[in-house]
Structures are given as C-alpha cells and as structure tokens.
C-alpha positions in Angstrom: 14.4 -23.2 -74.7 17.4 -23.6 -72.4 20.5 -23.8 -74.5 23.1 -23.4 -71.7 24.4 -26.9 -72.2 24.9 -26.3 -75.9 27.9 -24.8 -77.7 26.9 -21.9 -80.0 28.7 -21.9 -83.4 27.7 -19.1 -85.8 28.3 -19.5 -89.6 30.8 -17.3 -91.3 27.9 -15.5 -93.1 26.1 -14.8 -89.8 29.2 -13.5 -88.1 30.2 -11.2 -90.9 26.7 -9.8 -91.5 24.2 -10.0 -88.7 26.5 -10.2 -85.7 28.4 -7.2 -86.9 25.3 -5.3 -87.7 23.6 -6.1 -84.4 26.8 -5.6 -82.4 26.4 -8.9 -80.5 28.6 -11.7 -79.3 28.1 -15.3 -78.3 26.9 -14.7 -74.7 24.3 -12.1 -75.9 23.1 -14.6 -78.5 22.6 -17.3 -75.9 20.7 -14.9 -73.7 18.5 -13.8 -76.6 17.6 -17.4 -77.6 16.8 -18.2 -74.0 14.5 -15.2 -73.8 12.9 -15.7 -77.2 9.2 -14.9 -77.5 8.5 -17.5 -80.2 10.3 -20.7 -81.2 9.2 -22.7 -84.2 10.6 -26.1 -85.1 10.6 -26.2 -88.9 12.4 -29.4 -89.6 14.0 -32.4 -87.9 16.7 -30.3 -86.4 16.0 -26.8 -87.7 14.5 -24.0 -85.7 13.4 -20.4 -86.2 13.7 -18.2 -83.1 12.1 -14.8 -82.9 13.5 -12.2 -80.5 12.8 -8.6 -79.7 15.6 -6.1 -79.5 15.4 -2.3 -79.4 11.8 -2.3 -80.7 12.6 -4.5 -83.7 11.9 -8.1 -84.3 14.8 -10.4 -85.2 14.8 -14.0 -86.4 17.6 -16.5 -86.1 17.6 -19.8 -88.0 19.7 -22.6 -86.6 20.3 -26.3 -86.4 20.3 -28.0 -83.0 22.5 -31.1 -83.0 21.7 -33.3 -79.9 24.7 -35.7 -80.5 27.4 -33.0 -80.4 25.4 -30.6 -78.1 26.0 -27.9 -80.7 23.8 -25.1 -82.1 24.9 -24.0 -85.6 23.4 -20.6 -86.4 22.8 -20.4 -90.1 21.5 -16.9 -90.6 19.4 -14.0 -89.2 16.8 -11.6 -90.4 15.2 -8.3 -89.3 11.6 -7.0 -89.3 9.7 -4.1 -87.9 
C-alpha cells in the first residue's frame, strides 16, 4: 500500500500511548505502513496493518479517507 499521497493523522490516544511507547514519528509510521507484511481491509474504509519491528509484531488500525486523502490512525497493538 503506497500512502505517500495521504496525510497521516494519529488520534490523541495513539499519540499518547503507542507512538510514545514505540518512540516513532509520522515519517517512520508512513515507512512502516508502506513496508507492512500484511494489510487487511476490515470495513468500508477501515484497515488493519501488521508490521514487524525489533522482532515484535505490531498492528495499526486506521481509516483511509479517499475524499480528503487522509489516513486517521485509531489505535495500535503489540504481539510476540
């Protein structure tokens, strides 16, 4: 999934929890989504993206709005 033409907008919850814990910023999130190993469309506009980082699996849940060319990141999760 190429998201370079989209603006990334993380939710307040995602910024204060997952971005802080993972020590990442907007450019690193864009790169991670572009290099994701699995992308599932789970709704009309909702996606789950699975990425690998430092041996762990991470999941991002976001909404992709084609009209405004914006990706709104709702939350994240971690796994082993």
